[in-house]
Backbone as JSON Lines, residues from 0, in Angstrom:
{"i":0,"aa":"M","n":[-33.22,-38.99,-25.86],"ca":[-32.15,-37.64,-25.5],"c":[-31.4,-37.39,-24.87]}
{"i":1,"aa":"P","n":[-30.03,-38.02,-24.14],"ca":[-29.8,-37.32,-23.07],"c":[-29.44,-36.04,-23.05]}
{"i":2,"aa":"R","n":[-29.82,-35.02,-21.89],"ca":[-28.59,-33.81,-22.46],"c":[-27.92,-33.4,-22.03]}
{"i":3,"aa":"A","n":[-27.36,-32.81,-23.02],"ca":[-26.33,-31.89,-23.18],"c":[-25.9,-31.38,-22.13]}
{"i":4,"aa":"K","n":[-24.46,-31.72,-21.37],"ca":[-24.29,-31.13,-20.48],"c":[-23.32,-29.85,-20.53]}
{"i":5,"aa":"R","n":[-24.22,-28.95,-19.25],"ca":[-23.79,-27.23,-19.37],"c":[-22.46,-26.99,-19.81]}
{"i":6,"aa":"K","n":[-21.86,-25.98,-19.96],"ca":[-20.29,-25.68,-19.99],"c":[-20.29,-24.24,-18.4]}
{"i":7,"aa":"R","n":[-19.66,-24.75,-18.28],"ca":[-19.12,-24.12,-17.08],"c":[-18.06,-22.73,-17.09]}
{"i":8,"aa":"R","n":[-18.56,-21.9,-16.76],"ca":[-18.68,-20.43,-16.97],"c":[-17.41,-19.7,-16.69]}
{"i":9,"aa":"K","n":[-16.62,-19.14,-17.94],"ca":[-15.08,-18.4,-17.91],"c":[-15.85,-17.2,-16.47]}
{"i":10,"aa":"H","n":[-16.47,-16.14,-16.95],"ca":[-16.15,-15.29,-16.41],"c":[-17.68,-15.6,-15.6]}
{"i":11,"aa":"S","n":[-17.38,-14.57,-14.42],"ca":[-18.04,-13.57,-13.69],"c":[-18.45,-12.98,-13.27]}
{"i":12,"aa":"V","n":[-19.32,-12.01,-12.57],"ca":[-19.45,-10.43,-12.36],"c":[-20.02,-10.31,-10.9]}
{"i":13,"aa":"R","n":[-19.73,-10.04,-10.18],"ca":[-20.4,-9.28,-9.16],"c":[-20.48,-8.48,-8.85]}
{"i":14,"aa":"A","n":[-21.54,-7.1,-8.78],"ca":[-22.13,-5.88,-8.8],"c":[-22.41,-5.26,-7.08]}
{"i":15,"aa":"S","n":[-22.02,-4.01,-7.1],"ca":[-22.18,-4.07,-5.62],"c":[-22.64,-2.07,-5.97]}
{"i":16,"aa":"V","n":[-24.07,-1.51,-5.4],"ca":[-23.75,-0.59,-5.98],"c":[-24.17,1.26,-4.97]}
{"i":17,"aa":"H","n":[-24.21,1.94,-5.28],"ca":[-23.71,2.79,-4.45],"c":[-23.99,4.4,-4.96]}
{"i":18,"aa":"I","n":[-26.02,4.19,-4.3],"ca":[-26.74,5.42,-4.89],"c":[-27.44,6.12,-3.37]}
{"i":19,"aa":"H","n":[-26.69,7.76,-3.48],"ca":[-27.17,7.84,-2.18],"c":[-27.94,9.21,-2.75]}
{"i":20,"aa":"Q","n":[-27.77,9.8,-3.91],"ca":[-29.0,10.6,-4.63],"c":[-28.08,10.19,-6.24]}
{"i":21,"aa":"L","n":[-28.98,10.08,-7.04],"ca":[-28.65,9.89,-8.32],"c":[-27.22,10.82,-8.95]}
{"i":22,"aa":"S","n":[-28.13,12.48,-8.14],"ca":[-27.0,13.32,-9.13],"c":[-25.66,13.95,-8.23]}
{"i":23,"aa":"K","n":[-25.85,13.16,-7.45],"ca":[-24.9,13.38,-6.24],"c":[-23.0,13.09,-6.3]}
{"i":24,"aa":"A","n":[-22.36,13.67,-5.98],"ca":[-21.09,12.76,-6.15],"c":[-20.52,11.74,-5.2]}
{"i":25,"aa":"G","n":[-19.87,10.6,-5.08],"ca":[-20.12,9.34,-4.6],"c":[-20.85,8.22,-5.72]}
{"i":26,"aa":"T","n":[-21.77,8.31,-6.36],"ca":[-22.39,7.94,-6.64],"c":[-22.12,6.92,-7.58]}
{"i":27,"aa":"S","n":[-21.84,5.69,-6.7],"ca":[-20.82,4.44,-8.32],"c":[-21.94,3.03,-7.99]}
{"i":28,"aa":"V","n":[-21.22,2.48,-9.29],"ca":[-21.65,1.01,-9.14],"c":[-20.25,0.15,-9.58]}
{"i":29,"aa":"D","n":[-19.91,-0.27,-8.86],"ca":[-18.7,-1.32,-8.64],"c":[-18.92,-2.95,-8.88]}
{"i":30,"aa":"F","n":[-18.11,-3.27,-10.06],"ca":[-17.85,-4.63,-10.38],"c":[-16.09,-5.5,-10.3]}
{"i":31,"aa":"K","n":[-16.74,-6.49,-9.3],"ca":[-15.5,-7.6,-9.43],"c":[-16.1,-8.22,-10.47]}
{"i":32,"aa":"I","n":[-14.66,-8.58,-11.2],"ca":[-15.11,-9.21,-12.41],"c":[-14.0,-10.02,-12.13]}
{"i":33,"aa":"Y","n":[-14.38,-11.48,-12.58],"ca":[-13.62,-12.73,-12.07],"c":[-14.33,-13.44,-13.4]}
{"i":34,"aa":"A","n":[-12.5,-14.64,-13.24],"ca":[-12.27,-15.69,-14.28],"c":[-11.66,-16.73,-13.86]}
{"i":35,"aa":"D","n":[-12.78,-17.62,-14.26],"ca":[-12.7,-19.58,-13.74],"c":[-12.28,-18.69,-12.09]}
{"i":36,"aa":"E","n":[-12.68,-18.36,-10.96],"ca":[-13.41,-18.18,-10.12],"c":[-12.49,-16.95,-9.49]}
{"i":37,"aa":"E","n":[-11.11,-16.69,-10.16],"ca":[-9.75,-15.53,-9.74],"c":[-10.42,-14.29,-10.17]}
{"i":38,"aa":"K","n":[-10.05,-13.46,-9.21],"ca":[-10.63,-11.87,-9.67],"c":[-9.66,-12.04,-10.7]}
{"i":39,"aa":"I","n":[-10.48,-11.0,-11.57],"ca":[-8.6,-10.25,-12.69],"c":[-8.95,-8.47,-12.56]}
{"i":40,"aa":"G","n":[-9.72,-8.02,-11.53],"ca":[-10.02,-6.63,-11.69],"c":[-10.77,-6.09,-11.65]}
{"i":41,"aa":"T","n":[-10.85,-4.39,-10.48],"ca":[-12.5,-4.31,-10.22],"c":[-13.03,-2.71,-11.42]}
{"i":42,"aa":"M","n":[-14.06,-2.74,-11.8],"ca":[-14.78,-0.96,-12.49],"c":[-15.54,-1.01,-11.55]}
{"i":43,"aa":"I","n":[-15.31,0.92,-11.47],"ca":[-15.49,1.47,-10.66],"c":[-16.89,2.35,-11.86]}
{"i":44,"aa":"I","n":[-18.1,2.29,-12.5],"ca":[-18.51,3.58,-13.14],"c":[-19.18,4.39,-12.5]}
{"i":45,"aa":"G","n":[-19.0,5.61,-12.49],"ca":[-19.29,6.41,-11.05],"c":[-19.73,7.55,-12.44]}
{"i":46,"aa":"R","n":[-20.72,8.71,-11.95],"ca":[-21.26,9.47,-12.83],"c":[-20.64,10.55,-13.64]}
{"i":47,"aa":"G","n":[-19.24,10.73,-12.94],"ca":[-18.02,11.38,-13.78],"c":[-16.72,10.68,-14.78]}
{"i":48,"aa":"S","n":[-16.87,9.28,-14.72],"ca":[-15.66,9.08,-14.8],"c":[-16.07,6.68,-14.77]}
{"i":49,"aa":"I","n":[-15.08,5.85,-15.43],"ca":[-15.2,4.91,-15.73],"c":[-13.79,4.85,-14.71]}
{"i":50,"aa":"T","n":[-13.7,3.99,-13.29],"ca":[-12.09,3.68,-12.96],"c":[-12.59,1.7,-12.94]}
{"i":51,"aa":"W","n":[-10.44,1.87,-13.28],"ca":[-10.33,0.6,-13.94],"c":[-8.98,0.6,-12.84]}
{"i":52,"aa":"F","n":[-9.73,-0.61,-12.03],"ca":[-8.09,-1.26,-11.27],"c":[-8.28,-2.86,-11.6]}
{"i":53,"aa":"G","n":[-6.88,-3.4,-11.63],"ca":[-6.18,-4.8,-12.58],"c":[-5.83,-5.43,-11.51]}
{"i":54,"aa":"R","n":[-5.7,-6.55,-11.8],"ca":[-5.55,-7.54,-10.56],"c":[-4.84,-6.82,-9.91]}
{"i":55,"aa":"N","n":[-3.44,-7.01,-9.94],"ca":[-2.28,-6.64,-9.11],"c":[-1.92,-5.08,-9.38]}
{"i":56,"aa":"R","n":[-2.74,-4.51,-9.08],"ca":[-2.34,-2.79,-9.8],"c":[-2.8,-1.97,-9.13]}
{"i":57,"aa":"K","n":[-1.74,-1.3,-8.61],"ca":[-1.47,-0.26,-6.93],"c":[-2.59,0.98,-7.23]}
{"i":58,"aa":"T","n":[-2.45,1.7,-8.67],"ca":[-3.28,3.59,-9.29],"c":[-4.06,2.42,-9.65]}
{"i":59,"aa":"P","n":[-5.07,3.32,-9.86],"ca":[-6.18,2.94,-11.1],"c":[-5.32,3.45,-12.16]}
{"i":60,"aa":"I","n":[-6.65,2.96,-13.6],"ca":[-6.74,3.92,-14.79],"c":[-7.93,4.2,-14.71]}
{"i":61,"aa":"E","n":[-8.12,5.3,-14.48],"ca":[-9.66,6.81,-14.64],"c":[-9.47,7.31,-15.85]}
{"i":62,"aa":"L","n":[-10.76,7.19,-16.78],"ca":[-11.62,7.95,-17.78],"c":[-12.03,8.68,-17.66]}
{"i":63,"aa":"D","n":[-12.56,10.16,-18.17],"ca":[-13.71,10.69,-17.43],"c":[-14.44,10.14,-19.06]}
{"i":64,"aa":"W","n":[-16.16,10.67,-19.49],"ca":[-16.84,10.12,-20.46],"c":[-16.57,10.31,-22.05]}
{"i":65,"aa":"T","n":[-15.88,11.37,-21.5],"ca":[-15.8,11.6,-23.05],"c":[-14.19,11.13,-23.35]}
{"i":66,"aa":"H","n":[-13.02,10.72,-22.7],"ca":[-11.8,10.29,-22.66],"c":[-12.39,8.67,-22.89]}
{"i":67,"aa":"F","n":[-12.97,8.26,-22.46],"ca":[-13.41,6.49,-22.58],"c":[-14.48,6.47,-24.35]}
{"i":68,"aa":"A","n":[-15.51,7.46,-24.24],"ca":[-15.85,7.13,-25.35],"c":[-15.43,7.81,-27.1]}
{"i":69,"aa":"K","n":[-14.02,8.43,-26.7],"ca":[-12.91,8.33,-27.86],"c":[-11.97,7.6,-28.09]}
{"i":70,"aa":"I","n":[-11.83,6.13,-26.88],"ca":[-10.95,5.03,-26.87],"c":[-12.28,4.29,-27.29]}
{"i":71,"aa":"M","n":[-13.33,4.0,-27.24],"ca":[-13.75,3.21,-28.15],"c":[-13.95,3.21,-29.4]}
{"i":72,"aa":"D","n":[-14.74,4.18,-29.66],"ca":[-14.64,4.57,-31.26],"c":[-14.12,4.54,-32.35]}
{"i":73,"aa":"E","n":[-12.51,5.25,-31.43],"ca":[-11.23,5.13,-32.08],"c":[-11.11,3.07,-32.05]}
{"i":74,"aa":"R","n":[-11.41,2.59,-31.26],"ca":[-11.02,1.01,-31.44],"c":[-12.03,1.05,-32.08]}
{"i":75,"aa":"Y","n":[-13.5,0.78,-32.18],"ca":[-14.26,-0.37,-32.48],"c":[-15.01,0.05,-33.92]}
{"i":76,"aa":"D","n":[-14.91,1.81,-34.28],"ca":[-15.34,2.3,-34.98],"c":[-13.97,1.92,-36.76]}
{"i":77,"aa":"G","n":[-13.38,2.02,-35.85],"ca":[-12.0,3.1,-37.59],"c":[-11.89,2.01,-38.0]}
C-alpha cells in the first residue's frame, strides 16, 4: 500500500532564549511565528509580561501576567 503524502505545515515557530539568571529582569524567550514561511509576528515571554509584535505593528501589545490570565479566562472559560 503506498504511503500517504505528508501535509506541509502551515505554521512554524523559531525560539530564541535569553536567560542570564532566572530571577533577573531581562530574562525572556522570543518566539518568531510564521505562516506559510511568512513572518506573522513575534511574541516575547518574560518574567513579568508577555509582549506581541504583529507583522506590521510598530508598537507592541504588552500585558502583565495577571491581565493576560484574566483575558484568557474571560475568552475561554466563559
